C-alpha positions as a Markdown table, in Angstrom:
| # | Residue | x | y | z |
|---|---|---|---|---|
| 1 | Met | 90.8 | 122.9 | 72.0 |
| 2 | Arg | 91.3 | 124.1 | 68.4 |
| 3 | Ile | 88.7 | 126.6 | 67.2 |
| 4 | Val | 87.7 | 126.3 | 63.5 |
| 5 | Asp | 85.4 | 128.5 | 61.4 |
| 6 | Leu | 83.0 | 126.3 | 59.5 |
| 7 | Thr | 83.5 | 126.2 | 55.8 |
| 8 | Lys | 82.8 | 123.6 | 53.2 |
| 9 | Glu | 86.5 | 122.7 | 53.2 |
| 10 | Ser | 86.9 | 122.5 | 57.0 |
| 11 | Ile | 83.8 | 120.3 | 57.6 |
| 12 | Asp | 84.8 | 118.0 | 54.7 |
| 13 | Asp | 88.3 | 117.7 | 56.3 |
| 14 | Ile | 86.8 | 117.0 | 59.7 |
| 15 | Leu | 84.4 | 114.4 | 58.5 |
| 16 | Thr | 87.3 | 112.6 | 56.7 |
| 17 | Asp | 89.3 | 112.8 | 59.9 |
| 18 | Leu | 86.5 | 111.4 | 62.0 |
| 19 | Leu | 86.0 | 108.5 | 59.6 |
| 20 | Lys | 89.6 | 107.3 | 60.4 |
| 21 | Arg | 88.2 | 106.2 | 63.7 |
| 22 | Ser | 85.8 | 103.6 | 62.2 |
| 23 | Pro | 86.5 | 99.9 | 62.7 |
| 24 | Gly | 86.4 | 99.6 | 59.0 |
| 25 | Gln | 89.6 | 101.6 | 58.8 |
| 26 | Tyr | 91.7 | 99.1 | 60.9 |
| 27 | Gly | 92.6 | 96.7 | 58.2 |
| 28 | Gln | 96.0 | 95.9 | 59.9 |
| 29 | Tyr | 94.0 | 94.0 | 62.6 |
| 30 | Glu | 91.6 | 92.1 | 60.3 |
| 31 | Asp | 94.0 | 89.2 | 59.5 |
| 32 | Thr | 94.8 | 88.7 | 63.2 |
| 33 | Val | 91.1 | 88.7 | 64.1 |
| 34 | Arg | 90.2 | 86.4 | 61.2 |
| 35 | Thr | 92.9 | 84.0 | 62.3 |
| 36 | Ile | 91.5 | 83.9 | 65.9 |
| 37 | Val | 87.9 | 83.5 | 64.7 |
| 38 | Asn | 88.9 | 80.6 | 62.4 |
| 39 | Asn | 91.0 | 79.0 | 65.1 |
| 40 | Val | 88.0 | 79.0 | 67.5 |
| 41 | Arg | 85.6 | 77.7 | 64.8 |
| 42 | Asp | 88.0 | 74.8 | 64.0 |
| 43 | Asn | 89.3 | 73.9 | 67.4 |
| 44 | Gly | 86.7 | 75.0 | 69.9 |
| 45 | Asp | 87.6 | 74.9 | 73.6 |
| 46 | Lys | 91.3 | 74.3 | 72.9 |
| 47 | Ala | 91.6 | 77.5 | 70.9 |
| 48 | Val | 89.6 | 79.5 | 73.4 |
| 49 | Phe | 91.6 | 78.3 | 76.4 |
| 50 | Asp | 95.0 | 78.7 | 74.6 |
| 51 | Leu | 94.2 | 82.2 | 73.5 |
| 52 | Thr | 92.9 | 83.2 | 76.9 |
| 53 | Lys | 96.1 | 81.9 | 78.5 |
| 54 | Lys | 98.1 | 83.9 | 76.0 |
| 55 | Phe | 96.3 | 87.2 | 76.2 |
| 56 | Asp | 94.8 | 87.2 | 79.7 |
| 57 | Lys | 97.5 | 85.3 | 81.5 |
| 58 | Trp | 95.5 | 82.8 | 83.6 |
| 59 | Asp | 95.1 | 79.1 | 83.5 |
| 60 | Ile | 91.6 | 78.7 | 82.1 |
| 61 | Ser | 90.0 | 75.3 | 81.6 |
| 62 | Ala | 86.6 | 73.7 | 81.1 |
| 63 | Asp | 86.3 | 73.3 | 84.9 |
| 64 | Asn | 86.8 | 77.0 | 85.7 |
| 65 | Cys | 85.8 | 79.1 | 82.7 |
| 66 | Arg | 82.2 | 79.6 | 84.0 |
| 67 | Val | 81.6 | 81.9 | 86.9 |
| 68 | Thr | 80.1 | 79.9 | 89.8 |
| 69 | Glu | 77.1 | 80.9 | 91.9 |
| 70 | Asp | 79.5 | 81.2 | 94.8 |
| 71 | Glu | 81.6 | 83.7 | 93.0 |
| 72 | Ile | 78.6 | 85.8 | 92.2 |
| 73 | Glu | 77.3 | 85.6 | 95.8 |
| 74 | Arg | 80.8 | 86.5 | 97.2 |
| 75 | Ala | 80.9 | 89.6 | 94.9 |
| 76 | Phe | 77.4 | 90.6 | 95.9 |
| 77 | Thr | 77.8 | 90.2 | 99.6 |
| 78 | Ser | 81.2 | 92.0 | 99.8 |
| 79 | Tyr | 80.3 | 94.9 | 97.4 |
| 80 | Asp | 79.4 | 98.4 | 98.5 |
| 81 | Lys | 75.8 | 98.3 | 99.5 |
| 82 | Asp | 75.2 | 102.0 | 98.5 |
| 83 | Leu | 76.5 | 101.3 | 95.0 |
| 84 | Ile | 74.3 | 98.2 | 94.8 |
| 85 | Ala | 71.3 | 100.4 | 95.6 |
| 86 | Val | 72.4 | 102.8 | 92.8 |
| 87 | Met | 72.7 | 100.0 | 90.3 |
| 88 | Glu | 69.2 | 98.7 | 91.3 |
| 89 | Arg | 67.7 | 102.2 | 90.8 |
| 90 | Ser | 69.4 | 102.4 | 87.4 |
| 91 | Ala | 68.2 | 98.9 | 86.5 |
| 92 | Ala | 64.6 | 100.0 | 87.3 |
| 93 | Asn | 64.9 | 103.0 | 85.1 |
| 94 | Ile | 66.3 | 101.0 | 82.2 |
| 95 | Arg | 63.5 | 98.4 | 82.6 |
| 96 | Glu | 60.7 | 101.0 | 82.8 |
| 97 | Tyr | 62.0 | 102.8 | 79.7 |
| 98 | His | 62.4 | 99.6 | 77.6 |
| 99 | Lys | 59.0 | 98.2 | 78.5 |
| 100 | Lys | 57.5 | 101.1 | 76.5 |
| 101 | Gln | 59.3 | 99.7 | 73.4 |
| 102 | Leu | 57.5 | 96.3 | 73.5 |
| 103 | Gln | 55.7 | 95.4 | 70.2 |
| 104 | Asn | 52.6 | 93.2 | 69.9 |
| 105 | Ser | 51.7 | 90.5 | 67.4 |
| 106 | Trp | 48.6 | 91.5 | 65.3 |
| 107 | Leu | 46.2 | 90.1 | 62.7 |
| 108 | Asp | 44.1 | 92.0 | 60.3 |
| 109 | Met | 41.0 | 90.2 | 58.9 |
| 110 | Lys | 39.3 | 91.5 | 55.8 |
| 111 | Asp | 35.8 | 90.7 | 54.5 |
| 112 | Asn | 37.1 | 88.9 | 51.4 |
| 113 | Gly | 38.8 | 86.2 | 53.3 |
| 114 | Val | 42.3 | 87.8 | 53.5 |
| 115 | Met | 44.1 | 87.6 | 56.7 |
| 116 | Leu | 47.5 | 89.4 | 57.2 |
| 117 | Gly | 49.5 | 89.8 | 60.3 |
| 118 | Gln | 52.7 | 89.9 | 62.2 |
| 119 | Lys | 54.0 | 87.5 | 64.9 |
| 120 | Ile | 56.5 | 88.9 | 67.4 |
| 121 | Thr | 58.9 | 86.3 | 68.8 |
| 122 | Pro | 61.9 | 86.8 | 71.1 |
| 123 | Ile | 65.3 | 85.6 | 69.9 |
| 124 | Glu | 65.9 | 82.3 | 71.7 |
| 125 | Thr | 69.5 | 82.7 | 72.8 |
| 126 | Val | 71.5 | 85.9 | 73.1 |
| 127 | Gly | 75.2 | 86.5 | 73.9 |
| 128 | Val | 76.1 | 89.6 | 75.7 |
| 129 | Tyr | 79.7 | 90.8 | 75.7 |
| 130 | Val | 80.8 | 93.0 | 78.6 |
| 131 | Pro | 84.3 | 94.6 | 78.4 |
| 132 | Gly | 86.8 | 94.0 | 81.1 |
| 133 | Gly | 90.6 | 94.1 | 81.3 |
| 134 | Lys | 91.7 | 97.7 | 81.8 |
| 135 | Ala | 88.3 | 98.7 | 83.2 |
| 136 | Ala | 85.0 | 97.1 | 84.3 |
| 137 | Tyr | 81.6 | 98.3 | 83.0 |
| 138 | Pro | 78.7 | 97.2 | 85.1 |
| 139 | Ser | 76.6 | 99.9 | 83.3 |
| 140 | Ser | 77.0 | 98.0 | 80.0 |
| 141 | Thr | 75.9 | 94.8 | 81.8 |
| 142 | Leu | 72.6 | 96.4 | 82.7 |
| 143 | Met | 72.2 | 98.2 | 79.4 |
| 144 | Cys | 72.7 | 95.0 | 77.3 |
| 145 | Ile | 70.9 | 92.5 | 79.4 |
| 146 | Ile | 67.7 | 94.3 | 80.6 |
| 147 | Pro | 66.3 | 95.1 | 77.1 |
| 148 | Ala | 66.8 | 91.4 | 76.2 |
| 149 | Leu | 64.9 | 90.3 | 79.3 |
| 150 | Val | 62.1 | 92.8 | 78.6 |
| 151 | Ala | 61.9 | 91.4 | 75.1 |
| 152 | Gly | 61.4 | 87.9 | 76.5 |
| 153 | Val | 64.7 | 86.3 | 75.6 |
| 154 | Lys | 64.8 | 82.9 | 77.3 |
| 155 | Arg | 68.6 | 82.3 | 77.5 |
| 156 | Ile | 71.3 | 85.0 | 77.9 |
| 157 | Ile | 75.0 | 84.0 | 77.8 |
| 158 | Met | 77.3 | 86.7 | 79.2 |
| 159 | Met | 81.0 | 86.8 | 78.3 |
| 160 | Thr | 83.5 | 89.0 | 80.0 |
| 161 | Pro | 87.3 | 88.7 | 80.5 |
| 162 | Ala | 88.9 | 87.8 | 83.8 |
| 163 | Gly | 92.0 | 89.2 | 85.3 |
| 164 | Ala | 95.3 | 87.3 | 85.7 |
| 165 | Asp | 93.9 | 85.8 | 88.9 |
| 166 | Gly | 91.0 | 84.3 | 87.0 |
| 167 | Arg | 88.4 | 86.5 | 88.7 |
| 168 | Val | 85.8 | 88.7 | 87.0 |
| 169 | Ala | 85.4 | 92.2 | 88.4 |
| 170 | Asp | 83.0 | 92.2 | 91.4 |
| 171 | Cys | 81.0 | 95.2 | 90.0 |
| 172 | Thr | 80.3 | 93.3 | 86.8 |
| 173 | Leu | 79.1 | 90.2 | 88.7 |
| 174 | Val | 76.9 | 92.4 | 90.9 |
| 175 | Ala | 75.3 | 94.0 | 87.9 |
| 176 | Ala | 74.7 | 90.6 | 86.4 |
| 177 | Lys | 73.1 | 89.4 | 89.6 |
| 178 | Ile | 70.8 | 92.4 | 89.7 |
| 179 | Thr | 69.5 | 91.4 | 86.2 |
| 180 | Gly | 69.2 | 87.7 | 87.2 |
| 181 | Val | 71.7 | 86.4 | 84.6 |
| 182 | Thr | 74.0 | 83.8 | 86.0 |
| 183 | Glu | 75.4 | 82.0 | 82.9 |
| 184 | Ile | 78.7 | 83.9 | 82.7 |
| 185 | Tyr | 81.9 | 82.8 | 81.1 |
| 186 | Lys | 85.4 | 84.3 | 81.8 |
| 187 | Val | 86.5 | 84.8 | 78.2 |
| 188 | Gly | 87.2 | 88.1 | 76.4 |
| 189 | Gly | 88.4 | 89.5 | 73.1 |
| 190 | Ala | 87.8 | 88.1 | 69.6 |
| 191 | Gln | 87.9 | 84.5 | 71.0 |
| 192 | Ala | 84.8 | 85.2 | 73.1 |
| 193 | Ile | 82.9 | 86.5 | 70.1 |
| 194 | Ala | 83.9 | 83.5 | 68.0 |
| 195 | Ala | 83.0 | 81.1 | 70.8 |
| 196 | Met | 79.5 | 82.5 | 71.1 |
| 197 | Ala | 79.1 | 82.5 | 67.3 |
| 198 | Phe | 80.1 | 78.9 | 66.7 |
| 199 | Gly | 79.8 | 77.3 | 70.1 |
| 200 | Thr | 82.3 | 75.0 | 71.8 |
| 201 | Asp | 82.0 | 72.0 | 74.0 |
| 202 | Thr | 81.8 | 74.4 | 77.0 |
| 203 | Ile | 80.4 | 77.6 | 75.6 |
| 204 | Pro | 77.0 | 77.5 | 73.9 |
| 205 | Lys | 76.2 | 78.9 | 70.5 |
| 206 | Val | 74.0 | 81.9 | 70.5 |
| 207 | Asp | 71.7 | 83.5 | 67.9 |
| 208 | Lys | 72.7 | 87.1 | 68.4 |
| 209 | Ile | 75.7 | 88.9 | 69.9 |
| 210 | Val | 75.4 | 92.4 | 71.5 |
| 211 | Gly | 77.6 | 94.6 | 73.5 |
| 212 | Pro | 80.6 | 97.0 | 73.2 |
| 213 | Gly | 84.3 | 96.1 | 73.1 |
| 214 | Asn | 87.7 | 97.1 | 71.8 |
| 215 | Ile | 88.7 | 97.0 | 68.2 |
| 216 | Phe | 89.4 | 93.3 | 68.3 |
| 217 | Val | 85.9 | 92.6 | 69.6 |
| 218 | Ala | 84.3 | 95.0 | 67.0 |
| 219 | Leu | 86.2 | 93.3 | 64.1 |
| 220 | Ala | 85.3 | 89.8 | 65.4 |
| 221 | Lys | 81.6 | 90.8 | 65.5 |
| 222 | Lys | 82.0 | 91.9 | 61.9 |
| 223 | Glu | 83.7 | 88.7 | 61.0 |
| 224 | Val | 81.0 | 86.4 | 62.5 |
| 225 | Phe | 78.0 | 88.4 | 61.1 |
| 226 | Gly | 76.0 | 86.0 | 59.1 |
| 227 | Phe | 76.7 | 83.0 | 61.3 |
| 228 | Val | 74.9 | 85.0 | 64.0 |
| 229 | Ser | 73.2 | 88.4 | 64.1 |
| 230 | Ile | 75.0 | 91.3 | 65.8 |
| 231 | Asp | 73.9 | 94.6 | 67.2 |
| 232 | Ser | 76.5 | 96.8 | 65.4 |
| 233 | Val | 80.2 | 97.2 | 64.8 |
| 234 | Ala | 80.8 | 100.0 | 67.2 |
| 235 | Gly | 83.6 | 102.5 | 67.0 |
| 236 | Pro | 85.1 | 104.8 | 69.7 |
| 237 | Ser | 82.8 | 107.1 | 71.7 |
| 238 | Glu | 81.9 | 110.6 | 70.7 |
| 239 | Ile | 80.0 | 113.6 | 71.8 |
| 240 | Leu | 78.7 | 116.7 | 69.9 |
| 241 | Val | 77.5 | 119.7 | 71.9 |
| 242 | Ile | 75.4 | 122.4 | 70.2 |
| 243 | Ala | 75.5 | 125.6 | 72.4 |
| 244 | Asp | 74.7 | 129.3 | 72.0 |
| 245 | Asp | 75.8 | 132.2 | 74.2 |
| 246 | Ser | 73.2 | 131.3 | 76.9 |
| 247 | Ala | 75.2 | 128.1 | 77.8 |
| 248 | Asp | 77.4 | 127.9 | 80.8 |
| 249 | Pro | 80.9 | 127.3 | 79.3 |
| 250 | Lys | 81.9 | 125.3 | 82.4 |
| 251 | Tyr | 79.1 | 122.8 | 81.7 |
| 252 | Val | 80.0 | 122.5 | 78.1 |
| 253 | Ala | 83.7 | 122.0 | 78.7 |
| 254 | Ala | 83.0 | 119.3 | 81.4 |
| 255 | Asp | 80.6 | 117.5 | 79.1 |
| 256 | Leu | 83.1 | 117.4 | 76.2 |
| 257 | Leu | 85.7 | 115.9 | 78.4 |
| 258 | Ser | 83.3 | 113.2 | 79.7 |
| 259 | Gln | 83.7 | 111.5 | 76.4 |
| 260 | Ala | 87.3 | 112.5 | 75.6 |
| 261 | Glu | 88.4 | 110.5 | 78.7 |
| 262 | His | 87.1 | 107.2 | 77.2 |
| 263 | Asp | 89.7 | 106.6 | 74.6 |
| 264 | Glu | 92.5 | 108.3 | 72.6 |
| 265 | Leu | 90.2 | 107.8 | 69.6 |
| 266 | Ala | 87.2 | 109.4 | 71.2 |
| 267 | Ser | 85.8 | 112.5 | 69.6 |
| 268 | Ala | 84.5 | 115.7 | 71.3 |
| 269 | Ile | 83.0 | 118.5 | 69.2 |
| 270 | Leu | 81.3 | 121.8 | 70.1 |
| 271 | Ile | 79.3 | 123.7 | 67.5 |
| 272 | Thr | 78.4 | 127.2 | 68.5 |
| 273 | Asp | 77.6 | 130.6 | 66.9 |
| 274 | Ser | 79.4 | 132.4 | 69.7 |
| 275 | Tyr | 83.1 | 133.2 | 69.5 |
| 276 | Ser | 83.0 | 134.2 | 73.2 |
| 277 | Leu | 81.6 | 130.9 | 74.3 |
| 278 | Ala | 84.1 | 129.1 | 72.1 |
| 279 | Gln | 87.1 | 130.7 | 73.7 |
| 280 | Lys | 85.8 | 130.2 | 77.2 |
| 281 | Val | 85.2 | 126.5 | 76.5 |
| 282 | Ser | 88.6 | 126.1 | 75.0 |
| 283 | Asp | 90.3 | 127.6 | 78.0 |
| 284 | Leu | 88.2 | 125.6 | 80.5 |
| 285 | Thr | 88.9 | 122.3 | 78.7 |
| 286 | Asp | 92.6 | 123.0 | 79.3 |
| 287 | Glu | 92.0 | 123.8 | 83.0 |
| 288 | Phe | 89.8 | 120.7 | 83.5 |
| 289 | Thr | 92.3 | 118.5 | 81.7 |
| 290 | Asn | 95.1 | 119.5 | 84.0 |
| 291 | Val | 93.3 | 118.3 | 87.1 |
| 292 | Leu | 91.3 | 115.3 | 85.8 |
| 293 | Glu | 92.7 | 111.8 | 86.3 |
| 294 | Arg | 92.9 | 110.6 | 82.7 |
| 295 | Thr | 94.9 | 113.6 | 81.6 |
| 296 | Ala | 97.0 | 111.8 | 79.0 |
| 297 | Ile | 94.1 | 110.1 | 77.3 |
| 298 | Ile | 92.0 | 113.3 | 77.3 |
| 299 | Arg | 94.8 | 115.4 | 75.7 |
| 300 | Lys | 95.5 | 112.8 | 73.0 |
| 301 | Ser | 91.7 | 112.6 | 72.2 |
| 302 | Leu | 91.3 | 116.4 | 72.0 |
| 303 | Asp | 94.5 | 116.8 | 69.9 |
| 304 | Asn | 93.3 | 114.2 | 67.4 |
| 305 | Tyr | 89.6 | 114.5 | 67.3 |
| 306 | Gly | 88.6 | 117.5 | 69.4 |
| 307 | Tyr | 87.0 | 120.6 | 67.7 |
| 308 | Ile | 85.2 | 123.8 | 68.4 |
| 309 | Leu | 83.3 | 124.7 | 65.3 |
| 310 | Ile | 82.0 | 128.2 | 64.7 |
| 311 | Ala | 78.7 | 128.3 | 62.8 |
| 312 | Lys | 77.1 | 131.4 | 61.4 |
| 313 | Asp | 73.8 | 130.5 | 63.1 |
| 314 | Met | 71.9 | 127.6 | 64.6 |
| 315 | Asp | 70.5 | 126.5 | 61.2 |
| 316 | Glu | 74.1 | 125.8 | 60.1 |
| 317 | Ala | 74.8 | 124.2 | 63.4 |
| 318 | Ala | 71.9 | 121.8 | 63.0 |
| 319 | Ser | 72.9 | 121.0 | 59.4 |
| 320 | Ile | 76.5 | 120.2 | 60.3 |
| 321 | Ala | 75.3 | 118.1 | 63.3 |
| 322 | Asn | 73.2 | 116.0 | 61.0 |
| 323 | Arg | 76.2 | 115.4 | 58.7 |
| 324 | Ile | 78.4 | 114.3 | 61.6 |
| 325 | Ala | 75.6 | 112.1 | 63.0 |
| 326 | Ser | 77.1 | 111.8 | 66.5 |
| 327 | Glu | 76.6 | 109.1 | 69.0 |
| 328 | His | 75.7 | 111.7 | 71.7 |
| 329 | Val | 74.3 | 115.1 | 70.9 |
| 330 | Glu | 73.7 | 117.7 | 73.7 |
| 331 | Ile | 71.7 | 120.8 | 72.9 |
| 332 | Ile | 72.4 | 123.6 | 75.4 |
| 333 | Thr | 70.6 | 126.6 | 73.9 |
| 334 | Gly | 67.9 | 129.0 | 74.8 |
| 335 | Asp | 65.3 | 126.8 | 73.1 |
| 336 | Pro | 66.7 | 123.2 | 72.9 |
| 337 | Tyr | 63.3 | 121.8 | 71.9 |
| 338 | Glu | 63.1 | 123.9 | 68.7 |
| 339 | Leu | 66.6 | 122.8 | 67.7 |
| 340 | Met | 65.9 | 119.2 | 68.6 |
| 341 | Ala | 63.2 | 119.0 | 65.9 |
| 342 | Arg | 65.9 | 119.7 | 63.3 |
| 343 | Ile | 68.3 | 117.0 | 64.5 |
| 344 | Asn | 67.5 | 113.8 | 62.6 |
| 345 | Asn | 70.8 | 112.0 | 62.9 |
| 346 | Ala | 71.9 | 111.2 | 66.5 |
| 347 | Gly | 72.2 | 108.2 | 68.7 |
| 348 | Ala | 70.8 | 110.0 | 71.7 |
| 349 | Ile | 69.8 | 113.7 | 72.2 |
| 350 | Phe | 70.2 | 115.4 | 75.6 |
| 351 | Leu | 68.2 | 118.6 | 76.1 |
| 352 | Gly | 69.2 | 121.5 | 78.3 |
| 353 | Glu | 72.1 | 122.2 | 80.7 |
| 354 | Tyr | 71.0 | 119.6 | 83.3 |
| 355 | Ser | 70.9 | 116.7 | 80.9 |
| 356 | Ser | 74.6 | 115.9 | 80.7 |
| 357 | Glu | 75.6 | 112.8 | 78.7 |
| 358 | Pro | 76.7 | 110.6 | 81.7 |
| 359 | Leu | 73.0 | 110.8 | 82.7 |
| 360 | Gly | 72.4 | 108.5 | 79.7 |
| 361 | Asp | 75.4 | 106.4 | 80.3 |
| 362 | Tyr | 74.4 | 105.3 | 83.8 |
| 363 | Tyr | 70.9 | 106.2 | 84.9 |
| 364 | Ala | 68.1 | 107.7 | 82.9 |
| 365 | Gly | 66.9 | 104.5 | 81.2 |
| 366 | Pro | 67.5 | 104.8 | 77.4 |
| 367 | Asp | 70.2 | 102.4 | 76.3 |
| 368 | His | 73.8 | 103.7 | 76.1 |
| 369 | Val | 74.8 | 101.2 | 73.4 |
| 370 | Leu | 74.5 | 103.7 | 70.5 |
| 371 | Pro | 75.5 | 104.0 | 66.8 |
| 372 | Thr | 78.9 | 105.6 | 66.3 |
| 373 | Asn | 81.0 | 107.0 | 63.4 |
| 374 | Gly | 78.1 | 108.6 | 61.5 |
| 375 | Thr | 76.0 | 105.4 | 61.6 |
| 376 | Ala | 73.2 | 107.2 | 63.4 |
| 377 | Arg | 72.1 | 108.2 | 59.9 |
| 378 | Phe | 70.7 | 104.6 | 59.6 |
| 379 | Phe | 71.2 | 102.7 | 62.9 |
| 380 | Ser | 69.3 | 103.0 | 66.2 |
| 381 | Pro | 70.2 | 102.6 | 69.8 |
| 382 | Leu | 70.1 | 99.1 | 71.3 |
| 383 | Gly | 66.6 | 98.3 | 72.5 |
| 384 | Val | 63.9 | 95.7 | 72.8 |
| 385 | Asp | 63.5 | 95.5 | 69.0 |
| 386 | Ala | 67.1 | 94.2 | 68.8 |
| 387 | Phe | 66.0 | 91.0 | 70.6 |
| 388 | Ile | 62.8 | 90.1 | 68.7 |
| 389 | Lys | 62.0 | 88.7 | 65.3 |
| 390 | Arg | 59.0 | 89.7 | 63.2 |
| 391 | Thr | 57.3 | 86.9 | 61.3 |
| 392 | Ser | 54.8 | 87.7 | 58.6 |
| 393 | Ile | 51.4 | 85.9 | 58.6 |
| 394 | Ile | 49.5 | 85.5 | 55.3 |
| 395 | Arg | 46.2 | 83.7 | 54.7 |
| 396 | Tyr | 44.0 | 84.1 | 51.5 |
| 397 | Ser | 40.7 | 82.4 | 50.9 |
| 398 | Lys | 40.0 | 80.7 | 47.6 |
| 399 | Glu | 37.9 | 83.6 | 46.5 |
| 400 | Ala | 40.6 | 86.2 | 47.4 |
| 401 | Leu | 43.4 | 84.3 | 45.6 |
| 402 | Met | 41.2 | 83.8 | 42.5 |
| 403 | Glu | 40.7 | 87.6 | 42.4 |
| 404 | Ala | 44.5 | 88.2 | 42.6 |
| 405 | Cys | 45.5 | 85.2 | 40.4 |
| 406 | Asp | 46.0 | 86.9 | 37.1 |
| 407 | Asp | 47.9 | 89.8 | 38.6 |
| 408 | Ile | 50.3 | 87.5 | 40.4 |
| 409 | Met | 50.9 | 85.3 | 37.3 |
| 410 | Lys | 51.6 | 88.4 | 35.2 |
| 411 | Phe | 54.1 | 89.7 | 37.7 |
| 412 | Ala | 55.8 | 86.3 | 38.0 |
| 413 | Asn | 56.0 | 85.7 | 34.2 |
| 414 | Ala | 57.4 | 89.3 | 33.8 |
| 415 | Glu | 60.3 | 88.1 | 36.0 |
| 416 | Gly | 60.7 | 84.9 | 34.0 |
| 417 | Leu | 59.7 | 82.8 | 36.9 |
| 418 | Gly | 57.2 | 80.4 | 35.4 |
| 419 | Ala | 57.1 | 78.0 | 38.4 |
| 420 | His | 55.9 | 80.9 | 40.5 |
| 421 | Ala | 53.1 | 81.7 | 38.1 |
| 422 | Asn | 52.2 | 78.0 | 37.9 |
| 423 | Ser | 52.0 | 77.7 | 41.7 |
| 424 | Ile | 49.2 | 80.2 | 41.6 |
| 425 | Gly | 47.6 | 79.2 | 38.3 |
| 426 | Val | 47.4 | 75.4 | 39.0 |
| 427 | Arg | 44.8 | 76.1 | 41.7 |
| 428 | Phe | 42.4 | 77.6 | 39.1 |
| 429 | Gly | 43.0 | 75.5 | 36.0 |
| 430 | Lys | 45.6 | 78.0 | 34.6 |
| 431 | Gly | 48.8 | 76.0 | 35.3 |
| 432 | Val | 51.0 | 74.1 | 32.9 |
| 433 | Leu | 49.3 | 70.8 | 33.7 |
């Protein structure tokens, strides 16, 4: 991996480079995605089935596009029982963590007759997109569905692509069964997002779409936002490790590569104040890369978006980490808790040498659907709050409104909204009639 001394110019160049990975930078695909989305909106099932036949190469129809109970049971009964047990333990951890995020409705009564409050309501119908195709992601099935169930969502629609044989990966169906969700459709890509956004004769319309996917899925979510809600427009995965000379370089190198193997656009960055650690990590990433399975992807990722940055101290390291605002931040230092207090922009923070990032991907409980491409400055991980709505409750007595009447009318008239002022004033003989 390249080793770079941190300067204003070098970090500005790196931030510019990292932004090239954003879905907002892939304008060459936007017209294609928009055409697919409009086709599905206008032609419903026909467009979905035609596009699936074109891209996924199997003969989909209204009769076979939904996964049957028999298919789910077959997958579950034939799947590795030890791995099922692992998924069930992971699901329990995810459920336990997200239950702590639940919000309650509340009402605040005052002596003057004012009642203010908030009503929490789960979203009625949610669509969950689970990637397929080149690889299957049962972990994403658990991470997207369980928070919605904890929130109280009544209907969850799952969309995931099938292979050329028309079958969904067994591991994905097993994960869905563990959650209890059985309404699963064998559609992927931008057409799946559009189908959930607008509804077809076969596929129901949803109120919100969540879940990761490739660039076409990300851009389709961006395109349908407003017709439905979405979680985010996610970019490629990324990791940032902050380490000092107390860190084991083998652990640091292994953790950087855990994200580099995802995608050629994935980013892996180490920030350290130790030249010795930097050189050891650089050498070890080369050694690991030579023996890991996804060598070509890892090399391309590191060549494009892999950096070892030398900071003058941990204060500078924290400052740069906040500017990068990485999806995953690992802190492997003598006192990770002290440094954690200074990291404000991160999707998830992993503390200490035994809190490697894959712990969050699969098992610990916090969601692995996280903000990317610097959006951790203003976005949060997927969680229970993504699946609820807050409704404000307002009730004033006659006496309370009378006391506020003149203030409200002045405010409304200052904005030139006389009907607003009249709506208050008419109740106390101060209206236009």
